[in-house]
N, C-alpha and C positions, 0 to 999 in steps of 0.2 A: 576538463575531464580529470577525475581523481580516481586513483586505484589504490587496492589495499596496501601496496608496497610503500605508500607516502605516510603511513602512519604506523607507529610502533605496535599498537593493540589492534587485532582484527575483529570483525564482527563475531560476537554479539556486542562487543564493546562499541560505544557511540562515537569513538574517535574520528571516524571517517565522515560522518555527518556534522560533527562540531566544526571539523576544518572546512568542510564545504560551506557551511552557513558563515563562518568568519571570512573566507575568501571572497564570498560573493556579497558580503555585507546584508545578507537576507534577514528578514523579519522571520523568526520562528513561527509566529503565529499565522502567517500567510504562506509558509511553504509546505508542500506536500511531497511526500516521498511515496514512490511507488516501488515494491519489493516484491521478490517472488520465494522468500523462504522465512522461517521463524528467525534465523539469526539475523537477517536483514531487518525484520520487523522490530526485534529487540534492540538492534543498533539505532534505528530511527526513532523510537519511543524513548530510548535512553537519552537521546539528544533533545528531547522535548518536541518532537516533531510528529505530526498526524501521518499515518502511513495507510495506504492503500495495498492490499496484497493480491496479486494474481497468482492463483494456484496452479501447479503443474502436475504431471502424473508423478513426479518425484516428491512433492511437497504436500500432496492431497490429504495425508494423515497427520500433518503437523496441527498444533494447536495455534490459531490466530486469534485468540481472544482480544488482544490489545488493539487489533487493527480497527481503523475508521471504517473500513469497508473491505469485504473479502469477495473477490469475484474469480470465477474459472477462467474467464477469458473477458475481453472488452464487449463480446457479443453474447456470450453464451449464458448458461443456467448459472445462477449465484450459488454462492457455498455458504455454510454455516461457519461459525467462528472455530470450527475443528477440521475446515476444510472438505467436509462432507458435503455432496450436493443438497440444497436447500429444497425439500420437497413441496414447500409451498410456494416456491416461485414459478413464473412462467417457463415453458420449455425453451430451448435455445432459439435464438434467432437465427434465420438461414438466409444467406445470399445478400443481406444488406445491413447496414448499420442503423439503428434506431428501433429495432423490433423489440418483442418481449424479451426480457432479461438484459437488455442494454444498459451500459452506464453511460450516462449522458454527461456532456462537458459541465452544464449548469450544477449538476449533483456534485462532481468532484470538485468543482470551484468552491461550492458551500462547505465542503470538509475543511477547507484550509482557511476559510474566512474569519476575521477576528470576532470575538463574541459581541454581540450587541449589549450596549450599556443598559 
């Protein structure tokens, strides 16, 4: 686990993610970041990593245009790239995973998959 105090520059600088990738020996093409703010998104994309953003009530108005995927929760209504509710998506799922609006593991895996030749 790494925290912001181990790098000189804080988010939105990519330093924390560059350090994590280096320490883990991870492949940037198959690493997926999950963030909850624009600064985190900019740090991830600045390090060349795809990013899924989970929007909260505090970040709902932020622009997430660079995100690979924006969700309001792992079960709820999807958000557009500006953090607003996507009016075309299904209503939030209730009481179980896998309902309308869910993010499925297969979908998140494909976001970090290397491009096919």
